[in-house]
N, C-alpha and C positions, 0 to 999 in steps of 0.2 A: 420503487426505483424505476427510473426511466431507461437507464442504459445498462444495467447489470441484472443478472439473476443471482439470488442469494447463494445458490450452489457454487458459483464461481469462487466463493470465499471459504468453501469447505476445506478443512484439513484433509489431506489425502487418506488418512487412516480413520476418519470418522464422518461418515455420510450425515449430512444435515447440520454439521457443526457451524456452517456459515451463519446460522441463526444466532450464534453467540457474538457476532460482530456488533460493535457499538452503533446504535442507530444514528447518532449525531455524526460520527465518522462517515458512515455510508451516505448520509444526506450531503455532506460536504464533497465527498468523492464524486457523487452523481452530478452535483453542480459543476465541479471542475471539468468533468467529462463533457458536459453540455457546452461549457464555455470554450473548451479547447477545440471542439469540432472535429476531433480525430479519435479513433478507437483507443481505449485503454484495455490492454490484455492483462488480466490479473494472473500473476504467477504464484502468489502466496497471499493468503488472508489470515483467517484464524488458524492457529496451530495448537495441537494438543502438546502436552509436555513431552510425550514420547517422540512425536514427529520433530519437534523443535530440537531435541537432542541430536537428531540425525541430519540437521540442516547445517551446511557450512556456514559458520558465523552465528549459528543459533546460540543465544545467551540466556542464562537465568535472568528473569525479569524482562524478557523480550516483550515489546508492546503487542506482538502477534498473539501472545498467550492470553491477552485480555480483550482481543477483538478491536484493538486501537490502531492497527497498522495493516498495510498492504504493500506488496511488491508488484510493481507494474513493469511490463516488458519495456525495455529501452529501445525505441525505434532506431533503425539505421539512419533515417533521415534527420539531419540536424534541425530542419524546420519543425518536424513533428515533435522532436525532443523539446525544442523551445516552447511550442504550443502547450505541451503537457505540463512542463515545469512552471511556466508562467501562469497557467490556469490554476494549478495547485496553490501557488502563492496568492493569487488574486482572491480565491475563496476563503483564505485564512489559514491554510496549513503553514506551519513555520518550522517543521522538522523534516528535512529531506536527506536521503543518502543516495549516492549515485555509484553504481558499479559498472564501469565500462567493460571490465574483463568478463563479468558474469551476466551483463546485459539487463540490469534492472534499475528502477528508481524505487527506493523505499520511501514511503510517506506514512507519517503517524501524527496523531494529535494527543499523545500521552502527556497529560499535564504534570505528571510526576517527574518529568525529565526537562533538561535545559530547552529553552525555546529560542527561536531565531538562529537556527543552526543548519548548515548544509555541510555534509561530510562526504568523503569518498571511501570506497572499500579497496 
C-alpha cells in the first residue's frame, strides 16, 4: 500500500489484526486516497467481535468483522469531504455511511449487503 500502514487497521484490542483486512478493499481504499489527494485518517478498520460489541452502533454482521470496512475521519473542510467521498465513489465503492455527529465516513465493499447506498447515522 502506498498511503497506509496495515497497523492503522488493527482492532484496538488485537495488535496485528489489520492483517485480516480484505486485500481488494485495501487496494481500492489506497486508490481512493491517491485520487483524492488529501489524507485519510483511519478511525476504525478490522474489529474483533469483542471490540465491535463496545462500539456505538456496532452490529452483529458488521462489515468491520470481516475486514471489509473502514471508518475515515470526516474532515471539517467541506472541500476535503467532497474529495474523499468523490474518490471513494470513483474507484468503485458503493456503500457509504456518514456521521456528522461522530465525525466519520464509513466505507465498505461487503457484497452480502445492498449496494448503491449512502446513509447517515
